[in-house]
C-alpha positions as CSV (number, residue, x, y, z in Angstrom):
1,X,-131.1,154.0,195.9
2,X,-132.8,154.3,192.4
3,X,-135.7,152.3,191.7
4,X,-134.1,149.2,189.2
5,X,-137.0,149.4,186.9
6,X,-136.5,153.7,186.6
7,X,-133.2,152.6,185.5
8,X,-134.0,150.0,183.1
9,X,-136.5,152.5,181.4
10,X,-134.2,155.2,181.0
11,X,-131.5,152.8,179.7
12,X,-133.5,151.5,177.2
13,X,-135.5,154.8,176.2
14,X,-131.3,156.0,175.7
15,X,-130.5,152.5,173.9
16,X,-133.7,153.4,171.0
17,X,-132.9,157.0,171.1
18,X,-129.0,155.7,169.9
19,X,-130.6,153.0,167.4
20,X,-132.8,155.7,165.7
21,X,-129.8,158.0,165.2
22,X,-127.8,155.4,164.0
23,X,-130.4,154.5,161.0
24,X,-131.1,157.7,160.1
25,X,-127.8,159.1,159.6
26,X,-127.2,156.9,156.8
27,X,-130.7,157.4,154.9
28,X,-130.1,161.7,155.2
29,X,-126.1,160.6,153.6
30,X,-127.8,158.3,151.0
31,X,-130.6,161.4,150.1
32,X,-127.9,163.7,150.0
33,X,-125.5,161.8,147.3
34,X,-128.6,160.9,145.4
35,X,-129.5,164.8,145.1
36,X,-126.1,165.7,144.3
37,X,-125.8,162.9,141.7
38,X,-129.0,164.3,140.2
39,X,-128.2,167.9,140.4
40,X,-125.1,167.3,138.5
41,X,-126.6,165.6,135.9
42,X,-129.2,168.2,135.4
43,X,-126.6,170.7,135.6
44,X,-124.5,168.9,132.5
45,X,-127.8,168.1,130.4
46,X,-129.0,171.7,130.5
47,X,-125.6,173.4,129.8
48,X,-123.4,170.6,128.4
49,X,-125.5,168.2,126.0
50,X,-126.5,169.4,122.6
51,X,-130.4,170.6,122.3
52,X,-131.2,167.8,120.5
53,X,-130.6,165.3,123.2
54,X,-131.6,167.1,125.5
55,X,-135.3,166.3,126.0
56,X,-134.3,162.4,126.2
57,X,-132.1,162.7,129.2
58,X,-134.1,165.0,130.7
59,X,-137.3,162.8,130.7
60,X,-134.9,159.7,132.3
61,X,-134.1,162.6,135.0
62,X,-137.8,162.9,136.0
63,X,-138.1,159.2,136.1
64,X,-135.5,159.4,138.5
65,X,-136.9,162.1,140.5
66,X,-140.1,160.3,140.7
67,X,-138.4,157.5,142.0
68,X,-136.9,159.4,144.7
69,X,-139.9,160.6,145.7
70,X,-141.5,157.4,146.0
71,X,-138.2,156.9,148.3
72,X,-138.6,159.4,150.3
73,X,-142.5,161.1,150.5
74,X,-142.9,164.2,152.0
75,X,-139.1,165.5,151.4
76,X,-139.4,169.3,150.5
77,X,-135.4,169.0,149.1
78,X,-136.7,165.5,146.9
79,X,-139.9,167.5,145.6
80,X,-137.9,170.4,144.9
81,X,-135.8,168.4,142.7
82,X,-139.2,166.8,140.9
83,X,-139.8,170.2,140.0
84,X,-137.3,170.5,137.7
């Protein structure tokens, strides 16, 4: 028979792992949708918007990308879009 303390420890580890995965997946999805939105707006600004209006619109995207960098520090994909 197994030691009840060992069983409790394994159950706790499995529960914490599940909780971590459940909490991290929505964060990734939100990040993906935010980056997708940023990319689409950048594409629209650089290809569809009149040249006179581009600088102001791109400045707004720069501010938003900086906010994402603060929200997701060290994330390479976010940092790449901040570079644009």
